[in-house]
N, C-alpha and C positions, 0 to 999 in steps of 0.2 A: 744828371752831372748837382744840378742844384742842389738837390736836395742832401747829395752825400754830402757837398761840401759844409751844406746846417747839420750835418747829422754830426759831422768831426768837428764844427767845432764847439758843437756846446759838449760833446767830451773831453772836448780840451777843457773850456769852464768847466767841469763838475773835476778835472784832478787841478786843475792848479785851486778852486776853492777847498779840496778837500789837504792837497799840502799848506793850505792858509791858516788851519784852522789853529787854534790856541785854548792852549790848558784855561778850565775853568777856573776864574781865579774870584777871592772875596769880597767884597766891597766895601765893607764896614769895619767894623775892629773888632766886632762880634765874636763873629769866627774867628778867629786868630790864632786859640789852640788850635782847634781843629784843625788851620791849615798847618800848625806845628810839625802833630802829632802826624799827616799822612806824609809830608816831606820828610819826615827823619824814619816813618815807616818803611814808605816804598823805597828809601836808598835802598832801604836793612836786607828789604825784602830783594830787591834787583840785584846788588849785591849778592846775597849769599845763596837766595833758592836757583832753581834754573827752570821756574816754572812760566818765568814768560811777564810782561807786563800789565795785560789786560789782569791777567788771577792776583798780579800785585796789585792793583788800581781797588778791586771790587775789595781784597782779604783789608788792606785797609782802609777802605772807607766803612765798612762793616765796623773792621775794631774800633775809629777812632768818630763815625757818629756813634755806637754807644756807649764812648765814653762820656760824650759831650751829652748825649740824653742824661746818664748817672747822674753828669754833671749839677746838669741841672734841674732835674728833678732832687737830688741832696739841698739844693740852696730854692725849694721852696718854703715858702711861710704860711703854714698851715693855721 
């Protein structure tokens, strides 16, 4: 009986922890352009497409990361 109670308690802890996971946020001002790009892209994707949140997150992450990388490469002084 005690093992079942421990198992139920652990499952409850896991479920509560999963419900409280927050989105990652940029800590500094270095990634403000990415954060803005990602927010706009995610909103447009979720409003327009029927692919779902995971698809939109992955698509927007790829798009905004490539834009950010291209901008950094352009600003490198040789």
